[in-house]
Backbone bond lengths (Angstrom), bond angles and torsions (degrees), N, CA, C in turn:
res aa  C-N    CA-C-N  psi(-1)  N-CA   C-N-CA  omega(-1)  CA-C   N-CA-C  phi
1 M - - - 1.461 - - 1.522 109.62 -
2 K 1.306 115.72 136.33 1.459 122.30 175.14 1.522 107.98 -135.90
3 L 1.344 115.58 126.75 1.448 120.08 -175.72 1.517 110.69 -126.35
4 G 1.331 116.25 130.68 1.453 121.19 172.98 1.521 110.05 -88.43
5 K 1.341 116.29 176.11 1.462 120.97 -176.48 1.521 112.09 -57.72
6 E 1.352 117.11 -44.74 1.456 119.80 -178.57 1.522 111.05 -67.15
7 E 1.328 117.33 -37.97 1.464 120.75 178.52 1.528 110.92 -65.93
8 I 1.331 115.96 -38.58 1.471 119.67 176.86 1.522 109.94 -61.40
9 G 1.333 116.33 -41.74 1.452 121.11 -179.45 1.521 113.67 -64.92
10 R 1.341 117.55 -25.02 1.464 121.35 -178.67 1.522 113.06 -90.86
11 L 1.320 117.45 -3.09 1.460 120.11 -179.61 1.523 111.11 -65.55
12 D 1.318 116.15 152.45 1.460 120.75 171.74 1.523 109.22 -53.89
13 R 1.329 117.20 140.81 1.462 121.72 -172.64 1.522 112.97 -56.75
14 I 1.313 117.51 -46.87 1.466 120.84 -178.27 1.523 110.63 -69.09
15 Y 1.343 116.53 -39.94 1.468 120.24 178.19 1.522 110.18 -61.18
16 R 1.358 116.09 -45.17 1.468 120.55 179.74 1.525 110.74 -64.66
17 L 1.335 116.52 -41.29 1.462 121.21 178.13 1.525 111.09 -57.17
18 N 1.322 116.41 -47.94 1.461 120.83 -179.64 1.527 111.71 -66.77
19 L 1.331 116.43 -40.79 1.458 120.45 -178.55 1.521 111.75 -64.56
20 I 1.315 117.77 -51.28 1.469 121.20 -176.00 1.520 111.46 -68.07
21 N 1.339 116.96 -31.90 1.452 119.80 178.16 1.522 113.14 -73.31
22 S 1.333 117.22 -19.57 1.469 119.15 -177.06 1.529 113.85 -104.18
23 I 1.342 118.98 -16.45 1.467 119.35 -173.70 1.528 113.35 -71.92
24 S 1.326 117.87 -14.62 1.468 119.03 177.46 1.526 112.03 -79.36
25 G 1.328 117.29 -5.79 1.461 120.90 178.34 1.517 112.07 93.05
26 V 1.319 115.29 -167.24 1.462 120.50 -177.99 1.527 109.99 -73.55
27 K 1.328 115.30 132.10 1.467 122.61 -179.36 1.530 108.99 -115.74
28 P 1.327 118.22 157.92 1.464 119.63 -178.66 1.518 111.82 -67.02
29 A 1.317 116.41 142.83 1.465 122.03 175.99 1.526 108.27 -100.40
30 N 1.325 116.61 116.56 1.463 121.09 -178.73 1.519 110.95 -135.58
31 L 1.317 115.36 143.97 1.457 121.18 170.33 1.526 107.92 -99.08
32 I 1.326 116.33 125.26 1.466 120.67 176.67 1.522 107.79 -104.16
33 A 1.328 114.99 122.46 1.460 120.72 -175.48 1.523 110.55 -115.41
34 T 1.324 115.34 143.35 1.461 121.85 179.77 1.518 109.63 -138.88
35 R 1.326 115.37 167.35 1.466 122.23 173.93 1.517 107.81 -132.89
36 S 1.325 116.53 134.19 1.464 120.83 -179.59 1.529 110.41 -75.49
37 T 1.304 116.08 170.43 1.464 120.30 177.30 1.527 110.90 -65.93
38 E 1.343 116.58 -19.55 1.467 120.62 177.28 1.524 112.18 -90.99
39 G 1.352 117.19 1.27 1.457 120.82 177.68 1.517 115.02 87.76
40 K 1.346 118.12 16.16 1.457 122.01 178.22 1.522 109.49 -90.39
41 D 1.338 116.40 127.05 1.464 121.22 -176.06 1.520 111.76 -90.91
42 N 1.328 115.00 146.50 1.459 122.59 -176.42 1.521 108.37 -140.93
43 V 1.332 116.91 145.62 1.466 120.28 176.57 1.526 109.43 -148.16
44 G 1.324 116.71 140.78 1.452 121.22 179.37 1.521 110.70 -147.45
45 I 1.322 116.28 154.35 1.465 120.32 -178.13 1.527 110.84 -89.33
46 F 1.330 115.56 139.67 1.464 123.11 179.00 1.520 109.18 -135.81
47 S 1.331 115.50 146.12 1.468 120.26 178.41 1.524 111.49 -120.47
48 S 1.340 116.61 19.02 1.468 119.71 -172.97 1.519 114.14 -115.85
49 V 1.336 118.47 11.54 1.463 120.41 -179.07 1.528 110.02 -67.48
50 V 1.351 116.13 130.15 1.468 120.64 -179.06 1.532 110.34 -134.93
51 H 1.319 115.18 150.87 1.463 122.73 175.36 1.526 108.94 -77.71
52 L 1.333 117.08 133.90 1.465 121.13 178.69 1.522 112.83 -115.98
53 G 1.312 117.58 -24.51 1.461 119.96 -179.25 1.516 109.76 176.68
54 S 1.343 115.78 157.33 1.460 119.86 -177.85 1.524 113.65 -107.92
55 N 1.330 118.21 -15.13 1.462 120.70 179.81 1.536 109.94 -146.94
56 P 1.333 118.11 91.12 1.462 126.19 3.72 1.529 112.52 -73.38
57 A 1.338 115.14 159.39 1.465 120.02 -179.19 1.522 109.35 -75.07
58 L 1.329 116.64 113.34 1.462 122.40 -175.96 1.520 110.91 -127.16
59 L 1.318 116.23 137.39 1.457 122.85 171.95 1.524 108.29 -129.45
60 G 1.324 116.13 152.34 1.455 120.23 177.66 1.518 110.70 -132.02
61 F 1.316 116.19 160.57 1.465 120.86 172.39 1.523 108.90 -153.02
62 V 1.327 115.24 160.34 1.461 121.67 -176.48 1.521 109.51 -101.90
63 I 1.322 115.90 134.56 1.456 121.33 176.58 1.525 108.25 -119.50
64 R 1.312 117.10 140.42 1.466 122.02 -171.87 1.535 112.08 -66.40
65 P 1.339 116.92 164.34 1.467 120.41 -179.81 1.525 111.57 -53.92
66 Q 1.331 115.63 141.25 1.456 121.89 -175.78 1.524 111.50 -105.25
67 S 1.331 113.99 140.38 1.462 120.39 170.82 1.521 106.52 -123.33
68 D 1.297 118.42 -171.79 1.468 120.71 177.64 1.523 109.39 -102.75
69 P 1.339 119.92 129.23 1.470 124.44 -0.25 1.529 111.50 -76.85
70 K 1.334 116.62 155.55 1.454 122.06 177.75 1.524 109.73 -66.48
71 T 1.334 116.51 155.21 1.460 118.81 174.59 1.520 109.31 -64.27
72 D 1.332 116.16 154.93 1.463 120.32 -178.91 1.522 111.68 -58.85
73 T 1.328 116.75 -42.81 1.461 120.08 -178.54 1.517 110.96 -59.38
74 Y 1.331 116.31 -49.44 1.463 121.16 -179.19 1.525 110.90 -62.65
75 A 1.315 116.25 -49.96 1.469 120.22 -176.35 1.526 111.36 -63.57
76 N 1.325 116.60 -43.71 1.467 119.67 -177.50 1.522 112.34 -65.76
77 I 1.323 116.81 -39.76 1.465 120.01 178.64 1.522 110.50 -63.24
78 H 1.314 117.02 -43.51 1.463 119.69 -177.85 1.532 112.54 -74.48
79 N 1.322 116.53 -27.80 1.466 119.27 -179.66 1.523 113.24 -83.77
80 T 1.335 116.91 -34.32 1.476 119.77 -175.00 1.516 113.27 -110.99
81 K 1.345 117.52 -20.49 1.471 125.51 -178.88 1.530 113.76 78.31
82 Y 1.339 118.52 -7.08 1.463 119.72 -173.71 1.526 112.06 -117.07
83 Y 1.331 115.29 144.78 1.464 122.24 175.92 1.521 108.33 -158.41
84 T 1.322 116.76 167.54 1.463 120.38 178.03 1.521 110.23 -126.18
85 I 1.318 115.00 150.18 1.462 122.64 174.97 1.529 106.61 -115.64
86 N 1.337 116.47 125.96 1.458 121.98 -173.56 1.527 110.75 -127.70
87 H 1.346 117.06 120.67 1.463 120.45 179.65 1.530 110.65 -63.53
88 V 1.322 115.55 143.28 1.469 121.21 178.78 1.524 109.33 -98.76
89 S 1.322 116.29 123.39 1.466 121.92 175.98 1.527 109.78 -98.72
90 E 1.331 115.82 165.19 1.465 121.16 -175.20 1.522 112.86 -58.21
91 S 1.323 117.66 -30.53 1.458 121.36 -173.49 1.531 114.07 -65.70
92 F 1.333 117.45 -19.39 1.471 117.90 -178.70 1.527 113.08 -136.05
93 I 1.344 117.08 32.75 1.467 119.52 -179.53 1.528 112.45 -65.49
94 K 1.328 117.24 -35.06 1.474 118.66 -178.45 1.521 110.19 -66.83
95 K 1.326 117.02 -46.67 1.466 120.50 177.51 1.529 110.06 -60.29
96 A 1.339 115.96 -43.95 1.462 120.08 -179.11 1.525 111.17 -61.19
97 H 1.329 116.58 -43.42 1.469 120.14 -177.88 1.521 111.59 -60.65
98 Y 1.311 117.35 -41.96 1.457 120.58 -174.46 1.528 113.41 -74.57
99 T 1.318 117.76 -5.12 1.473 119.08 173.47 1.525 111.45 -69.59
100 S 1.331 117.41 -9.05 1.469 120.75 177.78 1.521 112.03 -76.75
101 A 1.321 117.37 -7.86 1.472 120.84 -179.42 1.531 111.30 -65.79
102 K 1.322 115.95 147.89 1.465 121.48 175.88 1.525 108.01 -88.95
103 L 1.311 115.69 93.50 1.459 120.98 -176.66 1.525 111.54 -78.28
104 E 1.310 114.52 165.56 1.460 119.93 176.53 1.526 110.06 -64.15
105 V 1.320 115.99 152.22 1.458 121.07 179.11 1.527 109.59 -57.54
106 G 1.318 116.03 131.60 1.459 120.81 178.46 1.507 114.83 92.88
107 M 1.347 117.55 -8.31 1.462 119.96 179.41 1.522 109.69 -95.76
108 S 1.326 117.23 131.48 1.461 122.42 -179.48 1.524 111.01 -91.84
109 E 1.327 115.60 136.01 1.472 120.15 174.96 1.524 111.22 -63.30
110 F 1.315 117.07 -30.34 1.469 119.37 175.97 1.527 110.09 -57.20
111 D 1.320 116.03 -47.06 1.469 120.27 -178.45 1.522 111.47 -70.75
112 R 1.319 117.05 -47.10 1.475 120.62 -174.42 1.513 111.99 -66.51
113 M 1.333 118.54 -36.22 1.457 121.91 -178.10 1.531 112.59 -99.36
114 S 1.320 117.11 8.85 1.475 122.37 177.76 1.525 111.96 54.96
115 L 1.323 115.47 44.63 1.457 121.37 171.25 1.532 107.70 -101.16
116 N 1.315 116.12 151.80 1.462 120.10 -174.69 1.524 112.26 -107.67
117 T 1.330 115.25 139.40 1.465 119.92 174.40 1.521 109.85 -83.24
118 E 1.317 114.55 155.79 1.465 121.60 176.10 1.523 107.16 -146.45
119 F 1.321 117.15 138.79 1.458 120.48 -179.53 1.517 109.91 -119.10
120 N 1.331 115.99 140.29 1.462 121.87 -176.10 1.520 111.42 -135.00
121 D 1.325 116.42 134.65 1.466 123.75 172.28 1.531 113.57 50.14
122 D 1.317 116.63 39.35 1.469 121.54 178.66 1.526 113.08 61.15
123 F 1.337 116.96 19.12 1.465 120.03 177.76 1.524 108.16 -68.62
124 Y 1.351 117.04 134.28 1.460 120.41 -170.38 1.533 113.14 -65.10
125 A 1.315 117.76 -45.01 1.462 120.81 -175.58 1.531 110.50 -82.10
126 P 1.332 117.15 151.14 1.465 120.21 179.54 1.529 111.76 -78.59
127 F 1.309 115.58 151.91 1.459 122.46 169.42 1.532 107.52 -101.15
128 V 1.333 115.69 161.89 1.465 120.75 175.43 1.526 107.55 -90.25
129 K 1.323 116.82 115.92 1.456 121.19 -174.65 1.519 111.96 -58.98
130 E 1.339 117.24 -37.24 1.463 121.21 -177.17 1.523 112.99 -67.60
131 S 1.323 117.00 -21.81 1.464 121.25 -178.54 1.527 110.48 -77.40
132 L 1.318 116.67 139.86 1.464 120.96 -179.86 1.524 112.52 -93.52
133 V 1.318 117.66 -22.29 1.463 121.85 176.46 1.524 107.50 -118.32
134 K 1.342 116.46 117.72 1.459 121.92 -173.60 1.525 109.29 -130.62
135 L 1.321 116.17 137.77 1.456 122.52 -179.14 1.518 110.05 -124.31
136 G 1.332 116.61 127.19 1.447 121.36 173.55 1.513 109.29 -91.08
137 M 1.335 117.24 125.42 1.455 122.46 -172.55 1.529 111.69 -120.71
138 K 1.348 115.50 149.02 1.461 121.81 173.46 1.521 108.73 -123.12
139 H 1.313 115.95 128.47 1.465 121.51 -177.27 1.520 111.08 -61.20
140 S 1.335 115.18 133.04 1.453 121.14 -179.71 1.522 111.79 -113.63
141 E 1.337 116.27 -44.68 1.467 119.67 -174.64 1.518 109.69 -160.31
142 S 1.315 116.24 148.29 1.467 122.70 173.65 1.519 108.55 -120.50
143 I 1.331 116.40 127.06 1.457 121.18 -177.18 1.530 109.86 -117.23
144 P 1.340 118.44 119.09 1.462 120.97 177.02 1.538 110.13 -65.66
145 L 1.323 116.30 137.60 1.458 121.77 178.37 1.528 109.93 -105.16
146 P 1.347 117.95 158.39 1.469 121.35 -175.08 1.523 114.56 -58.71
147 N 1.336 117.48 -26.27 1.467 120.77 -177.84 1.525 113.59 -91.10
148 G 1.327 117.05 9.14 1.449 120.52 179.60 1.515 114.34 92.51
149 C 1.326 117.26 -10.19 1.462 121.19 175.99 1.530 109.52 -75.64
150 T 1.312 116.49 170.59 1.463 121.58 179.02 1.519 109.17 -127.05
151 F 1.325 115.66 134.44 1.466 121.22 176.67 1.521 107.59 -95.38
152 I 1.327 115.53 114.92 1.463 122.30 -178.39 1.521 109.28 -94.54
153 I 1.325 117.58 123.34 1.468 122.27 178.81 1.521 108.91 -111.22
154 G 1.329 115.70 133.90 1.451 119.76 179.51 1.512 112.45 -138.54
155 T 1.329 115.88 156.34 1.463 121.34 175.29 1.521 109.07 -94.36
156 V 1.335 115.20 143.69 1.464 120.72 179.01 1.531 108.11 -80.85
157 E 1.335 115.92 117.09 1.460 122.02 -177.16 1.529 112.84 -102.47
158 L 1.329 116.95 -24.51 1.458 121.16 -175.52 1.518 109.35 -152.65
159 I 1.319 117.40 135.74 1.470 122.95 178.56 1.524 108.80 -125.01
160 I 1.334 116.09 129.89 1.468 121.74 175.98 1.520 107.58 -125.85
161 V 1.337 116.29 115.86 1.454 122.53 -174.70 1.533 108.95 -139.40
162 P 1.335 118.97 138.55 1.469 120.09 175.05 1.529 110.17 -61.68
163 D 1.317 116.97 136.67 1.468 120.68 -178.71 1.520 112.12 -57.02
164 D 1.340 116.98 -38.80 1.460 119.55 -175.73 1.526 113.24 -80.55
165 A 1.343 117.66 1.57 1.463 120.67 178.31 1.518 112.15 -98.06
166 M 1.357 116.88 -0.93 1.455 120.59 -175.28 1.528 109.96 -126.96
167 N 1.341 116.64 136.15 1.457 119.71 179.07 1.531 110.48 -89.34
168 I 1.328 116.17 179.89 1.464 120.34 -174.42 1.526 112.28 -68.23
169 E 1.327 117.67 -15.01 1.462 121.60 178.13 1.530 112.22 -92.95
170 G 1.334 117.06 2.23 1.454 120.36 178.97 1.516 114.67 85.31
171 Q 1.330 117.22 14.25 1.460 120.75 -178.68 1.524 110.60 -93.95
172 L 1.334 116.36 134.36 1.460 121.44 178.85 1.519 111.01 -81.65
173 D 1.315 116.19 138.05 1.464 121.58 170.85 1.524 106.73 -97.24
174 L 1.330 116.67 95.61 1.457 121.43 -174.62 1.521 112.62 -60.86
175 S 1.332 116.35 -31.07 1.459 119.10 -177.76 1.521 112.24 -72.31
176 S 1.326 118.74 -20.96 1.460 121.66 -176.01 1.526 112.18 -66.98
177 Y 1.332 117.24 -24.90 1.464 119.71 177.57 1.540 111.24 -120.39
178 Y 1.351 115.07 22.87 1.462 122.11 173.96 1.529 112.43 55.75
179 C 1.331 115.14 45.64 1.456 121.49 177.24 1.530 109.67 -63.90
180 T 1.329 116.47 148.00 1.462 120.05 -176.82 1.524 111.65 -120.07
181 G 1.333 114.51 164.47 1.455 122.01 175.33 1.514 109.49 -130.57
182 I 1.329 116.19 165.86 1.461 122.32 -177.98 1.523 110.07 -121.03
183 S 1.322 115.82 135.72 1.461 121.30 169.40 1.519 107.06 -113.15
184 G 1.321 115.97 129.48 1.451 119.05 -177.17 1.517 110.61 68.62
185 L 1.322 115.87 -138.72 1.462 120.93 -176.17 1.523 113.74 -104.68
186 N 1.323 117.95 -18.30 1.464 117.56 -170.42 1.529 115.82 -150.71
187 T 1.331 117.98 17.01 1.459 120.51 179.87 1.519 109.19 -115.10
188 Y 1.326 116.20 126.90 1.466 122.22 -172.83 1.525 110.69 -110.42
189 Y 1.329 114.77 143.28 1.452 121.74 -179.28 1.521 110.45 -125.45
190 G 1.335 115.95 142.37 1.453 120.58 170.58 1.519 109.23 -81.73
191 L 1.315 117.69 150.50 1.462 122.30 -177.96 1.525 109.92 -114.00
192 R 1.311 116.29 137.32 1.462 119.61 175.78 1.519 109.42 -133.76
193 R 1.307 115.47 145.61 1.452 121.22 -178.84 1.525 109.53 -73.75
194 L 1.323 116.53 127.03 1.465 121.54 -179.73 1.522 112.08 -99.04
195 D 1.330 117.34 -45.05 1.463 120.97 -177.21 1.517 108.61 -170.24
196 S 1.304 115.85 172.01 1.458 121.73 175.60 1.517 108.14 -141.44
197 F 1.328 116.61 135.11 1.456 121.33 -176.25 1.525 110.12 -121.48
198 P 1.334 117.23 157.25 1.468 120.12 -178.82 1.521 112.07 -74.42
199 Y 1.329 115.98 163.35 1.464 121.04 171.58 1.524 108.23 -54.82
200 V 1.338 117.45 134.84 1.465 120.92 -172.13 1.521 111.85 -84.17
201 R 1.330 115.14 118.96 1.465 122.27 170.94 1.525 107.01 -114.68
202 V 1.330 116.10 140.37 1.463 120.54 -172.53 1.520 111.74 -56.15
203 N 1.328 117.28 -41.43 1.467 119.30 -176.52 1.528 113.20 -76.74
204 E 1.331 116.30 -1.21 1.459 119.44 179.61 1.523 112.36 -113.83
205 I 1.340 117.26 8.97 1.470 119.92 178.13 1.525 109.08 -69.32
206 P 1.337 118.07 126.03 1.472 119.71 -179.23 1.514 111.75 -70.98
207 D 1.320 116.77 165.05 1.457 121.37 175.79 1.540 108.79 -81.98
208 F 1.333 116.03 117.91 1.465 120.46 179.83 1.525 109.39 -98.71
209 E 1.290 115.86 140.84 1.477 119.23 178.79 1.512 109.96 -82.81
């Protein structure tokens, strides 16, 4: 199949939605959790978390266009400044996926999907107890995107990682805790370590056939 811009525009809406969401490949599966100023906890799945820099440690993610009332995730981040990013492992992908549902006002995804909150070092926002890799984040900046979405940038304030999932160089072995990825909107993949290569220096590039 080969599609030009005009052909893409004529595709069925759902078909195009699925196609464009999956052509970027496997994306990280993360649960982003927040707490409101009234102490109500919220959690939702996102596949757009990206690394922005290591010094300072910055991560970003995309949040969909907002109307009134704002989504809990958006409102809580802007009101409290704190949120957490939690890796999704294979053992709870179904629960994680269903956090994307638009629940009734006042209902927590933690309660409805039987996920557990966990609090660490007096950090304001909850972590997902089931997650083995958890990041405490503080909101730094929100950037409007051309499509009406918002790019949320945050600084990494707290890192919780299993000791046996990290090597002496600080690299995570995602397969050791069955970390998952998302293709499109609803298809999940298991990740396995294939190989590891050294930092690339021009004079050390091997001869490829």
